[in-house]
C-alpha positions as YAML, in Angstrom:
chain: A
units: angstrom
residues:
- id: 1
  name: MET
  ca: [45.55, 19.81, -30.69]
- id: 2
  name: ALA
  ca: [45.29, 16.47, -28.80]
- id: 3
  name: ARG
  ca: [42.32, 16.05, -26.59]
- id: 4
  name: ARG
  ca: [42.85, 15.86, -22.77]
- id: 5
  name: PRO
  ca: [41.87, 12.37, -21.58]
- id: 6
  name: PRO
  ca: [38.69, 12.27, -19.59]
- id: 7
  name: PRO
  ca: [38.85, 12.07, -15.70]
- id: 8
  name: GLN
  ca: [39.37, 8.56, -14.57]
- id: 9
  name: GLN
  ca: [37.06, 6.91, -11.84]
- id: 10
  name: THR
  ca: [38.56, 4.73, -9.05]
- id: 11
  name: GLY
  ca: [36.46, 1.87, -8.13]
- id: 12
  name: ARG
  ca: [38.02, 0.51, -4.90]
- id: 13
  name: ALA
  ca: [39.31, 1.73, -1.60]
- id: 14
  name: ALA
  ca: [42.65, 3.36, -1.93]
- id: 15
  name: GLN
  ca: [45.79, 1.49, -0.66]
- id: 16
  name: TRP
  ca: [46.37, 3.96, 2.10]
- id: 17
  name: VAL
  ca: [42.84, 3.22, 3.54]
- id: 18
  name: ARG
  ca: [43.44, -0.64, 3.43]
- id: 19
  name: ARG
  ca: [46.73, -0.35, 5.40]
- id: 20
  name: PRO
  ca: [45.97, 0.78, 8.95]
- id: 21
  name: GLU
  ca: [48.44, 3.19, 10.83]
- id: 22
  name: ARG
  ca: [50.78, 1.55, 13.26]
- id: 23
  name: SER
  ca: [50.00, 3.87, 16.23]
- id: 24
  name: ASN
  ca: [47.80, 3.87, 19.24]
- id: 25
  name: LEU
  ca: [46.71, 6.39, 21.87]
- id: 26
  name: ALA
  ca: [48.75, 4.74, 24.75]
- id: 27
  name: THR
  ca: [51.88, 5.19, 22.88]
- id: 28
  name: LEU
  ca: [51.07, 8.78, 22.05]
- id: 29
  name: ARG
  ca: [50.28, 9.63, 25.74]
- id: 30
  name: LEU
  ca: [53.72, 7.90, 26.67]
- id: 31
  name: MET
  ca: [55.58, 9.88, 23.91]
- id: 32
  name: SER
  ca: [53.91, 13.11, 25.01]
- id: 33
  name: TRP
  ca: [54.65, 12.60, 28.72]
- id: 34
  name: ILE
  ca: [58.43, 11.77, 27.90]
- id: 35
  name: SER
  ca: [58.71, 14.70, 25.44]
- id: 36
  name: LEU
  ca: [56.94, 17.48, 27.45]
- id: 37
  name: ARG
  ca: [58.57, 16.64, 30.79]
- id: 38
  name: LEU
  ca: [62.07, 15.72, 29.64]
- id: 39
  name: GLY
  ca: [62.35, 18.30, 26.79]
- id: 40
  name: ARG
  ca: [62.70, 17.88, 23.00]
- id: 41
  name: PRO
  ca: [66.36, 16.72, 23.02]
- id: 42
  name: ALA
  ca: [65.54, 13.74, 25.23]
- id: 43
  name: GLY
  ca: [62.39, 12.96, 23.25]
- id: 44
  name: ARG
  ca: [64.38, 12.99, 20.07]
- id: 45
  name: LEU
  ca: [66.62, 10.19, 21.30]
- id: 46
  name: LEU
  ca: [63.47, 7.82, 21.02]
- id: 47
  name: LEU
  ca: [63.31, 8.56, 17.36]
- id: 48
  name: TRP
  ca: [66.35, 6.53, 16.52]
- id: 49
  name: PRO
  ca: [65.14, 3.04, 17.70]
- id: 50
  name: ILE
  ca: [61.49, 3.88, 16.39]
- id: 51
  name: THR
  ca: [62.84, 4.78, 13.10]
- id: 52
  name: GLY
  ca: [65.04, 1.57, 13.07]
- id: 53
  name: TYR
  ca: [61.98, -0.54, 13.90]
- id: 54
  name: PHE
  ca: [60.00, 0.75, 11.04]
- id: 55
  name: ALA
  ca: [62.95, 0.51, 8.57]
- id: 56
  name: LEU
  ca: [63.31, -3.16, 9.52]
- id: 57
  name: PHE
  ca: [59.83, -4.43, 9.96]
- id: 58
  name: ALA
  ca: [57.77, -2.24, 7.47]
- id: 59
  name: PRO
  ca: [58.76, -3.72, 4.10]
- id: 60
  name: LEU
  ca: [55.90, -2.22, 2.04]
- id: 61
  name: ALA
  ca: [56.68, 1.23, 3.33]
- id: 62
  name: ARG
  ca: [60.38, 0.71, 2.88]
- id: 63
  name: ARG
  ca: [59.80, -0.29, -0.79]
- id: 64
  name: ALA
  ca: [57.52, 2.66, -1.43]
- id: 65
  name: SER
  ca: [60.02, 4.98, 0.10]
- id: 66
  name: ALA
  ca: [62.62, 3.64, -2.20]
- id: 67
  name: HIS
  ca: [60.36, 4.10, -5.27]
- id: 68
  name: TYR
  ca: [59.60, 7.65, -4.22]
- id: 69
  name: LEU
  ca: [63.16, 8.68, -3.37]
- id: 70
  name: ALA
  ca: [64.48, 7.36, -6.66]
- id: 71
  name: ARG
  ca: [62.28, 9.94, -8.44]
- id: 72
  name: ALA
  ca: [62.86, 12.76, -6.09]
- id: 73
  name: LEU
  ca: [66.60, 12.37, -5.80]
- id: 74
  name: GLY
  ca: [67.17, 11.34, -9.37]
- id: 75
  name: ARG
  ca: [69.33, 8.51, -8.23]
- id: 76
  name: ARG
  ca: [68.95, 5.04, -6.62]
- id: 77
  name: PRO
  ca: [68.51, 5.52, -2.99]
- id: 78
  name: GLY
  ca: [70.49, 3.65, -0.35]
- id: 79
  name: LEU
  ca: [69.48, 2.36, 3.12]
- id: 80
  name: ARG
  ca: [70.75, 5.62, 4.51]
- id: 81
  name: ASP
  ca: [68.34, 7.55, 2.44]
- id: 82
  name: ILE
  ca: [65.45, 5.39, 3.37]
- id: 83
  name: PHE
  ca: [66.33, 5.73, 7.17]
- id: 84
  name: ARG
  ca: [66.57, 9.44, 6.70]
- id: 85
  name: HIS
  ca: [63.12, 9.48, 5.18]
- id: 86
  name: PHE
  ca: [61.55, 7.54, 8.02]
- id: 87
  name: HIS
  ca: [63.55, 9.62, 10.55]
- id: 88
  name: CYS
  ca: [62.16, 12.81, 8.96]
- id: 89
  name: PHE
  ca: [58.67, 11.47, 9.35]
- id: 90
  name: ALA
  ca: [59.25, 10.49, 12.86]
- id: 91
  name: SER
  ca: [60.59, 13.90, 13.67]
- id: 92
  name: THR
  ca: [57.56, 15.72, 12.32]
- id: 93
  name: ILE
  ca: [55.27, 13.40, 14.39]
- id: 94
  name: HIS
  ca: [57.37, 14.02, 17.50]
- id: 95
  name: ASP
  ca: [57.30, 17.77, 16.93]
- id: 96
  name: ARG
  ca: [53.54, 17.63, 16.67]
- id: 97
  name: VAL
  ca: [53.50, 17.19, 20.53]
- id: 98
  name: TYR
  ca: [55.12, 20.62, 20.97]
- id: 99
  name: LEU
  ca: [53.27, 22.37, 18.15]
- id: 100
  name: LEU
  ca: [49.95, 21.22, 19.51]
- id: 101
  name: ALA
  ca: [51.00, 22.30, 22.95]
- id: 102
  name: ASP
  ca: [51.78, 25.75, 21.33]
- id: 103
  name: ARG
  ca: [55.56, 25.59, 22.01]
- id: 104
  name: PHE
  ca: [56.33, 27.42, 18.84]
- id: 105
  name: ASP
  ca: [59.30, 29.12, 20.67]
- id: 106
  name: LEU
  ca: [61.21, 25.78, 20.31]
- id: 107
  name: PHE
  ca: [61.49, 26.18, 16.57]
- id: 108
  name: GLU
  ca: [62.95, 28.38, 13.93]
- id: 109
  name: ILE
  ca: [60.16, 28.88, 11.33]
- id: 110
  name: GLU
  ca: [60.42, 30.93, 8.09]
- id: 111
  name: ILE
  ca: [57.33, 31.74, 6.06]
- id: 112
  name: GLU
  ca: [57.11, 32.22, 2.27]
- id: 113
  name: GLY
  ca: [54.08, 34.16, 1.18]
- id: 114
  name: GLU
  ca: [53.43, 35.76, 4.58]
- id: 115
  name: ALA
  ca: [52.65, 39.17, 3.02]
- id: 116
  name: SER
  ca: [50.05, 37.75, 0.80]
- id: 117
  name: MET
  ca: [48.41, 35.85, 3.69]
- id: 118
  name: ARG
  ca: [48.31, 39.15, 5.73]
- id: 119
  name: ARG
  ca: [46.34, 40.78, 2.94]
- id: 120
  name: LEU
  ca: [44.12, 37.99, 2.67]
- id: 121
  name: VAL
  ca: [43.30, 37.92, 6.29]
- id: 122
  name: ASP
  ca: [42.92, 41.65, 6.57]
- id: 123
  name: SER
  ca: [40.37, 41.52, 3.60]
- id: 124
  name: GLY
  ca: [38.19, 39.18, 5.65]
- id: 125
  name: GLN
  ca: [37.88, 36.77, 2.76]
- id: 126
  name: GLY
  ca: [37.92, 33.09, 3.10]
- id: 127
  name: ALA
  ca: [40.14, 30.74, 0.95]
- id: 128
  name: LEU
  ca: [40.82, 27.13, 0.62]
- id: 129
  name: LEU
  ca: [44.24, 25.79, 1.68]
- id: 130
  name: PHE
  ca: [45.30, 22.75, -0.37]
- id: 131
  name: GLY
  ca: [48.06, 20.80, 1.31]
- id: 132
  name: ALA
  ca: [49.42, 17.20, 1.03]
- id: 133
  name: HIS
  ca: [50.95, 14.46, 3.10]
- id: 134
  name: LEU
  ca: [54.22, 16.46, 2.82]
- id: 135
  name: GLY
  ca: [55.97, 17.99, 5.94]
- id: 136
  name: SER
  ca: [54.04, 19.08, 8.91]
- id: 137
  name: PHE
  ca: [50.49, 20.66, 8.88]
- id: 138
  name: GLU
  ca: [50.65, 21.58, 12.49]
- id: 139
  name: VAL
  ca: [53.56, 23.88, 11.89]
- id: 140
  name: VAL
  ca: [51.34, 25.95, 9.62]
- id: 141
  name: ARG
  ca: [49.49, 26.98, 12.74]
- id: 142
  name: ALA
  ca: [52.60, 29.08, 13.59]
- id: 143
  name: ILE
  ca: [51.30, 31.76, 11.15]
- id: 144
  name: GLY
  ca: [48.42, 32.36, 13.59]
- id: 145
  name: ARG
  ca: [50.86, 34.01, 15.96]
- id: 146
  name: ARG
  ca: [51.72, 36.65, 13.42]
- id: 147
  name: LEU
  ca: [48.27, 37.06, 12.04]
- id: 148
  name: PRO
  ca: [45.90, 37.12, 15.16]
- id: 149
  name: GLY
  ca: [42.75, 37.49, 13.06]
- id: 150
  name: LEU
  ca: [43.47, 34.18, 11.22]
- id: 151
  name: ALA
  ca: [40.80, 31.45, 11.75]
- id: 152
  name: ILE
  ca: [41.37, 28.03, 10.20]
- id: 153
  name: ALA
  ca: [38.89, 25.10, 9.71]
- id: 154
  name: LEU
  ca: [40.09, 21.60, 8.86]
- id: 155
  name: THR
  ca: [38.22, 19.15, 6.58]
- id: 156
  name: MET
  ca: [38.97, 15.42, 7.18]
- id: 157
  name: PHE
  ca: [37.43, 12.15, 7.03]
- id: 158
  name: GLU
  ca: [35.55, 10.87, 10.15]
- id: 159
  name: ASP
  ca: [38.29, 8.39, 11.25]
- id: 160
  name: ASN
  ca: [40.97, 11.08, 11.07]
- id: 161
  name: ALA
  ca: [38.70, 13.49, 12.93]
- id: 162
  name: ARG
  ca: [38.36, 11.05, 15.74]
- id: 163
  name: LYS
  ca: [42.05, 10.39, 15.90]
- id: 164
  name: ILE
  ca: [42.96, 14.15, 16.01]
- id: 165
  name: LYS
  ca: [40.42, 14.59, 18.85]
- id: 166
  name: GLN
  ca: [42.16, 11.69, 20.81]
- id: 167
  name: THR
  ca: [45.55, 13.31, 20.12]
- id: 168
  name: LEU
  ca: [44.33, 16.66, 21.47]
- id: 169
  name: GLU
  ca: [42.98, 15.22, 24.56]
- id: 170
  name: ALA
  ca: [46.30, 13.61, 25.09]
- id: 171
  name: ILE
  ca: [48.32, 16.69, 24.50]
- id: 172
  name: ASN
  ca: [46.33, 19.98, 24.70]
- id: 173
  name: PRO
  ca: [42.64, 19.69, 25.33]
- id: 174
  name: ALA
  ca: [42.35, 23.54, 25.03]
- id: 175
  name: ALA
  ca: [43.41, 23.31, 21.29]
- id: 176
  name: ARG
  ca: [40.11, 22.41, 19.64]
- id: 177
  name: PRO
  ca: [40.14, 23.14, 15.88]
- id: 178
  name: HIS
  ca: [37.09, 23.63, 13.80]
- id: 179
  name: ILE
  ca: [36.67, 20.29, 11.95]
- id: 180
  name: ILE
  ca: [34.38, 19.80, 9.02]
- id: 181
  name: PRO
  ca: [33.83, 16.05, 8.33]
- id: 182
  name: LEU
  ca: [34.24, 15.03, 4.62]
- id: 183
  name: GLY
  ca: [31.76, 12.65, 2.95]
- id: 184
  name: ARG
  ca: [28.64, 13.91, 4.16]
- id: 185
  name: LEU
  ca: [25.70, 15.45, 2.26]
- id: 186
  name: ASP
  ca: [26.24, 18.88, 4.02]
- id: 187
  name: THR
  ca: [30.05, 18.94, 3.77]
- id: 188
  name: MET
  ca: [29.97, 21.65, 1.00]
- id: 189
  name: LEU
  ca: [27.35, 23.74, 2.98]
- id: 190
  name: GLN
  ca: [29.72, 23.60, 6.05]
- id: 191
  name: VAL
  ca: [32.71, 24.65, 3.87]
- id: 192
  name: ARG
  ca: [30.82, 27.42, 2.34]
- id: 193
  name: ASP
  ca: [29.73, 28.74, 5.71]
- id: 194
  name: ALA
  ca: [33.20, 28.60, 7.09]
- id: 195
  name: LEU
  ca: [34.57, 30.52, 4.03]
- id: 196
  name: ASP
  ca: [31.76, 33.09, 4.38]
- id: 197
  name: GLN
  ca: [32.94, 33.62, 8.01]
- id: 198
  name: GLY
  ca: [36.22, 34.56, 6.62]
- id: 199
  name: ARG
  ca: [37.98, 31.31, 7.62]
- id: 200
  name: LEU
  ca: [40.73, 29.48, 5.73]
- id: 201
  name: VAL
  ca: [39.62, 25.95, 5.04]
- id: 202
  name: GLY
  ca: [42.38, 23.39, 4.91]
- id: 203
  name: LEU
  ca: [42.34, 20.04, 3.34]
- id: 204
  name: LEU
  ca: [44.96, 17.50, 2.12]
- id: 205
  name: ALA
  ca: [44.42, 17.14, -1.65]
- id: 206
  name: ASP
  ca: [46.65, 14.15, -2.38]
- id: 207
  name: ARG
  ca: [44.61, 11.31, -1.19]
- id: 208
  name: SER
  ca: [41.15, 9.89, -1.80]
- id: 209
  name: LEU
  ca: [38.94, 7.08, -0.36]
- id: 210
  name: GLU
  ca: [37.35, 5.57, -3.39]
- id: 211
  name: ALA
  ca: [35.40, 6.36, -6.65]
- id: 212
  name: ASP
  ca: [36.85, 9.90, -6.98]
- id: 213
  name: ALA
  ca: [37.46, 11.18, -10.47]
- id: 214
  name: THR
  ca: [41.17, 11.78, -11.17]
- id: 215
  name: ARG
  ca: [43.32, 13.65, -13.68]
- id: 216
  name: ASP
  ca: [46.46, 11.85, -15.05]
- id: 217
  name: ILE
  ca: [49.39, 14.27, -14.75]
- id: 218
  name: ASP
  ca: [53.16, 14.00, -14.53]
- id: 219
  name: LEU
  ca: [54.64, 14.14, -11.15]
- id: 220
  name: LEU
  ca: [58.40, 13.60, -10.65]
- id: 221
  name: GLY
  ca: [58.75, 12.16, -14.06]
- id: 222
  name: ASP
  ca: [56.10, 9.51, -13.89]
- id: 223
  name: ASN
  ca: [52.22, 9.61, -14.25]
- id: 224
  name: ALA
  ca: [50.18, 10.07, -11.23]
- id: 225
  name: ARG
  ca: [46.47, 10.39, -10.61]
- id: 226
  name: ILE
  ca: [45.31, 13.57, -8.88]
- id: 227
  name: PRO
  ca: [41.63, 13.61, -7.64]
- id: 228
  name: LEU
  ca: [39.42, 16.37, -8.76]
- id: 229
  name: GLY
  ca: [36.97, 16.59, -5.92]
- id: 230
  name: ALA
  ca: [38.64, 19.32, -4.03]
- id: 231
  name: PHE
  ca: [39.28, 21.38, -7.06]
- id: 232
  name: ARG
  ca: [35.60, 20.90, -8.29]
- id: 233
  name: MET
  ca: [34.43, 22.18, -4.99]
- id: 234
  name: ALA
  ca: [36.63, 25.17, -5.24]
- id: 235
  name: ALA
  ca: [35.24, 25.88, -8.57]
- id: 236
  name: VAL
  ca: [31.60, 25.53, -7.52]
- id: 237
  name: LEU
  ca: [32.10, 27.67, -4.46]
- id: 238
  name: ARG
  ca: [34.08, 30.22, -6.56]
- id: 239
  name: ARG
  ca: [36.91, 30.57, -4.04]
- id: 240
  name: ARG
  ca: [40.56, 31.30, -4.05]
- id: 241
  name: VAL
  ca: [42.84, 28.26, -3.67]
- id: 242
  name: ILE
  ca: [46.22, 28.48, -1.87]
- id: 243
  name: PHE
  ca: [48.90, 25.74, -1.85]
- id: 244
  name: MET
  ca: [50.28, 25.15, 1.63]
- id: 245
  name: ALA
  ca: [53.31, 23.12, 2.94]
- id: 246
  name: GLY
  ca: [55.08, 23.10, 6.17]
- id: 247
  name: LEU
  ca: [58.55, 21.56, 5.29]
- id: 248
  name: TYR
  ca: [60.91, 20.08, 7.93]
- id: 249
  name: LEU
  ca: [64.49, 21.24, 7.22]
- id: 250
  name: GLY
  ca: [66.22, 19.28, 9.97]
- id: 251
  name: GLY
  ca: [66.92, 20.18, 13.67]
- id: 252
  name: ASN
  ca: [64.41, 22.62, 14.86]
- id: 253
  name: ARG
  ca: [63.87, 24.45, 11.32]
- id: 254
  name: TYR
  ca: [60.69, 24.53, 9.37]
- id: 255
  name: ARG
  ca: [59.86, 26.46, 6.29]
- id: 256
  name: ILE
  ca: [56.12, 27.22, 5.65]
- id: 257
  name: ARG
  ca: [55.11, 27.94, 2.08]
- id: 258
  name: PHE
  ca: [51.91, 29.72, 0.77]
- id: 259
  name: VAL
  ca: [51.41, 30.05, -2.92]
- id: 260
  name: GLU
  ca: [48.10, 30.96, -4.60]
- id: 261
  name: ILE
  ca: [47.31, 28.51, -7.33]
- id: 262
  name: ALA
  ca: [43.92, 29.63, -8.49]
- id: 263
  name: ASP
  ca: [41.16, 32.15, -8.05]
- id: 264
  name: PHE
  ca: [37.76, 30.51, -9.18]
- id: 265
  name: GLY
  ca: [35.95, 33.73, -8.22]
- id: 266
  name: ARG
  ca: [37.19, 35.17, -11.40]
- id: 267
  name: ILE
  ca: [36.24, 32.39, -13.63]
- id: 268
  name: GLU
  ca: [32.93, 32.18, -15.53]
- id: 269
  name: ARG
  ca: [31.11, 28.73, -15.65]
- id: 270
  name: ALA
  ca: [32.06, 28.23, -19.17]
- id: 271
  name: GLY
  ca: [35.78, 28.30, -18.44]
- id: 272
  name: ARG
  ca: [35.46, 26.23, -15.26]
- id: 273
  name: ASN
  ca: [36.84, 22.91, -16.62]
- id: 274
  name: ALA
  ca: [39.93, 24.55, -18.05]
- id: 275
  name: ALA
  ca: [40.44, 26.52, -14.89]
- id: 276
  name: ILE
  ca: [40.31, 23.20, -12.77]
- id: 277
  name: ASP
  ca: [42.88, 21.63, -15.16]
- id: 278
  name: ALA
  ca: [45.10, 24.65, -14.65]
- id: 279
  name: ALA
  ca: [44.68, 24.54, -10.89]
- id: 280
  name: VAL
  ca: [45.62, 20.90, -10.84]
- id: 281
  name: GLY
  ca: [48.70, 21.58, -12.84]
- id: 282
  name: ALA
  ca: [49.74, 24.43, -10.57]
- id: 283
  name: TYR
  ca: [49.21, 22.23, -7.49]
- id: 284
  name: VAL
  ca: [51.35, 19.50, -8.80]
- id: 285
  name: ALA
  ca: [53.96, 21.90, -9.91]
- id: 286
  name: GLU
  ca: [54.24, 23.26, -6.22]
- id: 287
  name: LEU
  ca: [54.09, 19.68, -4.91]
- id: 288
  name: GLU
  ca: [57.09, 18.64, -7.16]
- id: 289
  name: ARG
  ca: [58.98, 21.83, -6.19]
- id: 290
  name: CYS
  ca: [58.70, 20.88, -2.56]
- id: 291
  name: CYS
  ca: [59.73, 17.34, -3.17]
- id: 292
  name: ARG
  ca: [62.83, 18.45, -4.94]
- id: 293
  name: GLN
  ca: [63.83, 21.05, -2.32]
- id: 294
  name: ALA
  ca: [62.95, 18.83, 0.67]
- id: 295
  name: PRO
  ca: [62.72, 15.29, -0.69]
- id: 296
  name: TYR
  ca: [62.60, 13.55, 2.68]
- id: 297
  name: ASN
  ca: [59.34, 15.29, 3.52]
- id: 298
  name: TRP
  ca: [57.04, 13.12, 1.44]
- id: 299
  name: PHE
  ca: [54.93, 10.92, 3.77]
- id: 300
  name: ASN
  ca: [52.79, 8.75, 1.49]
- id: 301
  name: PHE
  ca: [54.35, 5.47, 2.34]
- id: 302
  name: TYR
  ca: [52.66, 3.45, -0.43]
- id: 303
  name: ASP
  ca: [53.25, 3.24, -4.24]
- id: 304
  name: PHE
  ca: [51.59, 6.63, -5.02]
- id: 305
  name: TRP
  ca: [52.15, 6.17, -8.76]
- id: 306
  name: ALA
  ca: [51.04, 2.59, -9.12]
- id: 307
  name: GLU
  ca: [47.80, 2.91, -6.98]
- id: 308
  name: PRO
  ca: [44.81, 3.78, -9.05]
- id: 309
  name: GLY
  ca: [43.14, 6.66, -7.08]
- id: 310
  name: GLY
  ca: [45.95, 6.53, -4.55]
- id: 311
  name: ALA
  ca: [46.11, 10.25, -4.52]
- id: 312
  name: GLY
  ca: [43.09, 12.26, -3.52]
- id: 313
  name: ALA
  ca: [41.25, 15.10, -1.96]
...
């Protein structure tokens, strides 16, 4: 039997860190004002010129979109495909205004795996929710309306934590999520405490900053490097891991998906490495399934496959 290659180490900042986001708080406030006062149909009219601007003046993102879509669609994408990809992203950003304002009544949301999530919440056990830069994370909050006892904590890097606080101040100051900053000495202790309180702890497991160990694995027919930090944390804490995604289906329709991919509470220390490998494989399988079913929901606008350590926890 061939030996699995050892985890790779990344030695520089990932491409997504080096490329700043093209957004600012003033624009967000303006978009929020227009959208909340004039309504979602009027707000969506702004998405067309915004999408056109990025399609024309973001060549690196446009090239990365074409590379990804060729894998997900199984054919060479045209300009219409790339424009649709950008428009899907813009739509989820726009809908964030309403979702953070708790206007879930504006959307048709179906949930896969709701019964298993209900059992998990009723049991009072915490679990880790592993997502990706795929679809909308905010729409996942909709399950809280059906499961009143649900409590979610979010893990994110300091810069992202600052941005989401600014976003909430601009849209809904009352919606204050429990945020656990990543990269600190006490991060794992805070995650453990949140899990012990019965919270679901969510993180996006498809990107890293730097120097994370990664696992080479096939994704959409090509080699990708998936960081192991989040999976190792789950193993150390001996917790259940659930894949999550909030896929945008067009119009006002979303599909939330929850799939359990690992339960490290049942794994002995000797079998931990094999269990981590299995969890990474299950995570990537679900990620690929989502990309095939809703290909325009992938929002890593850089060359994910060519970037060493471009994916991460």
